[in-house]
C-alpha positions in Angstrom: 197.2 274.1 53.2 197.3 273.2 49.6 194.3 271.4 48.1 195.1 267.8 47.6 191.8 266.0 47.4 190.8 264.1 44.2 188.4 266.9 43.2 191.2 269.4 43.4 193.8 267.4 41.5 192.0 265.7 38.7 189.5 266.0 35.8 187.7 262.7 36.4 186.1 262.8 33.0 189.6 262.1 31.6 189.9 258.6 33.0 188.1 255.3 32.6 188.4 255.0 36.3 186.1 257.9 37.0 183.5 256.0 39.0 186.2 254.2 41.0 188.1 257.3 42.0 184.8 259.2 42.9 184.5 256.9 45.9 187.5 258.3 47.6 188.4 261.7 49.1 192.2 261.5 48.8 193.8 259.8 45.8 196.1 257.6 47.7 193.1 255.9 49.3 192.5 254.2 46.0 195.9 252.5 45.7 195.1 249.3 47.7 192.0 248.7 45.5 193.4 249.3 42.0 194.0 245.6 41.2 190.5 244.4 42.1 188.9 247.3 40.3 190.8 246.6 37.0 189.5 243.0 37.0 186.0 244.2 37.7 186.1 246.9 35.0 187.9 244.8 32.4 185.1 242.3 32.4 182.6 245.0 31.4 184.6 246.6 28.5 183.2 246.7 25.0 184.5 243.7 23.1 184.2 245.7 19.9 186.9 248.1 21.2 189.0 245.9 23.5 190.8 242.6 23.0 191.2 240.3 26.0 194.6 238.6 25.7 194.4 236.6 28.8 195.6 236.9 32.4 193.3 239.8 33.1 194.9 242.0 30.4 192.6 244.1 28.1 194.1 246.1 25.2 192.2 248.5 23.1 192.2 247.6 19.4 193.3 251.1 18.5 196.3 251.0 20.9 199.8 250.4 19.6 201.9 248.0 21.7 205.4 247.0 20.6 206.2 243.3 20.6 209.1 243.8 23.0 206.9 245.3 25.7 205.9 243.2 28.7 202.3 243.6 30.0 201.4 241.8 33.2 197.8 241.6 34.5 195.6 243.0 35.6 196.0 245.8 33.2 193.9 247.9 30.8 195.5 249.7 27.9 193.2 252.5 26.6 192.3 253.6 23.1 195.0 255.2 21.0 197.5 254.6 23.8 201.1 253.7 22.9 203.3 251.2 24.8 206.8 251.4 23.3 209.8 249.2 23.1 210.8 247.3 26.2 208.2 248.9 28.4 207.6 246.8 31.6 204.1 246.9 33.0 204.2 244.7 36.1 200.4 244.7 36.7 197.6 246.6 38.4 197.9 249.4 35.8 195.4 251.5 33.9 197.0 253.3 30.9 194.6 256.0 29.7 193.4 256.8 26.2 196.2 258.5 24.2 198.8 257.9 26.9 202.4 257.0 26.1 204.4 254.4 28.1 207.9 254.7 26.7 211.2 252.9 26.2 212.1 250.9 29.3 209.5 252.6 31.4 208.2 250.5 34.3 204.7 250.7 35.8 203.2 249.0 38.9 199.9 249.7 40.6 199.1 252.9 38.8 196.4 254.9 37.1 197.5 257.0 34.2 194.8 259.4 33.1 194.2 260.1 29.4 197.2 261.5 27.5 199.7 261.0 30.3 203.3 260.7 29.0 205.9 258.7 30.7 208.0 258.2 27.6 211.7 257.6 28.6 213.2 255.4 31.3 210.6 256.2 34.0 209.6 254.2 37.0 206.0 254.9 38.2 204.8 252.8 41.1 201.9 253.2 43.5 201.0 256.5 41.9 198.2 258.3 40.1 199.0 260.7 37.2 196.4 263.2 36.1 195.3 264.3 32.6 198.3 265.3 30.4 200.8 264.9 33.2 204.3 264.4 31.8 207.4 263.0 33.4 210.7 263.9 31.7 213.3 261.3 30.8 214.7 259.4 33.8 212.3 260.9 36.3 210.9 258.4 38.8 208.5 258.0 41.7 210.1 256.5 44.8 207.4 254.5 46.5 209.0 253.1 49.7 210.7 255.1 52.4 214.3 254.1 53.2 213.3 253.3 56.8 210.4 251.2 55.6 207.9 253.2 57.8 204.4 254.1 56.7 204.2 257.1 54.3 203.0 260.4 55.7 201.9 263.3 53.4 203.4 266.6 54.7 201.1 269.5 53.7 202.3 272.9 55.0 202.8 271.9 58.6 200.1 269.3 58.7 200.9 265.6 58.5 198.4 263.2 57.0 198.8 259.6 58.0 198.1 257.3 54.9 198.6 253.9 56.5 200.5 252.9 53.4 204.0 251.4 53.1 204.0 251.9 49.4 203.0 255.3 48.0 204.8 257.0 45.2 203.4 260.3 43.9 200.1 261.9 43.0 200.4 264.3 40.0 197.5 266.6 39.2 196.4 267.5 35.7 199.0 269.0 33.4 201.9 268.6 35.8 205.4 268.7 34.2 208.2 266.9 35.9 211.8 267.7 34.7 214.3 265.1 33.6 216.0 262.9 36.2 213.9 264.1 39.1 213.0 261.9 42.0 209.5 262.2 43.6 209.9 260.9 47.1 207.2 258.8 48.8 204.1 260.8 49.6 204.7 263.5 47.1 201.6 265.4 45.9 201.9 267.9 43.0 199.0 270.2 42.3 197.7 270.6 38.8 199.5 272.8 36.3 202.7 272.9 38.3 206.3 272.4 37.1 209.3 270.7 38.6 212.8 271.7 37.5 215.1 268.9 36.1 217.2 266.9 38.6 215.0 267.9 41.5 214.4 265.8 44.7 210.8 266.5 45.7 208.9 265.6 48.8 205.7 266.8 50.4 203.0 268.9 48.7 203.6 271.3 45.9 200.6 273.6 45.4 198.9 274.0 42.1 200.2 276.4 39.5 203.6 276.5 41.1 207.2 276.0 40.0 209.4 273.8 42.2 213.0 275.1 41.7 214.7 273.3 44.6 213.9 272.3 48.1 212.7 275.4 49.9 212.2 277.4 46.8 208.7 277.0 45.3 207.2 280.0 43.5 203.7 280.7 42.1 203.4 280.9 38.4 202.7 284.4 37.0 199.2 284.4 35.4 198.9 286.1 32.0 
């Protein structure tokens, strides 16, 4: 089976939520608790570095937020982050330091590690994106199954019950998702893996792999 625990997917030093995520074994276990954690953490942030703008929203003084962006609480926008035109942050979102939330991108119940890029027309819901993960234009996380049943993680013949109705995708560090791809509920992509454009992805993609299409996943060739 592929390694899909928090310690396998993420560099925890690259998120303000390090202590929070360290409490869990699998990343999706954190999803139901993100909202409460943001409120708890926000009240401890350095007032010299963060502005509190009300409704449980904290924005780093060094962040760039366009006036047309909507930011609902609870939410923390990290240092040097950029929230661009018409971004829609519905709440329960941590946007890491140096991250980019782009034009018309929508976030809901997510943790974006430092330097994550979701820069063009993305939907990211009930998901955790690791350090320097990047989602190409139009790529989205689908966070509810069409039959509305609880999400199961399919990992090389083993099914892991999550108990969650809403669960988008877990992207490890340095994952690259191609344009207009759909990550189906319960998708887990190991660190340093790539997904071809226009892909429909489900289940677990091991680290350092290339997802070309369903049934065709190859290991990257090491230099």
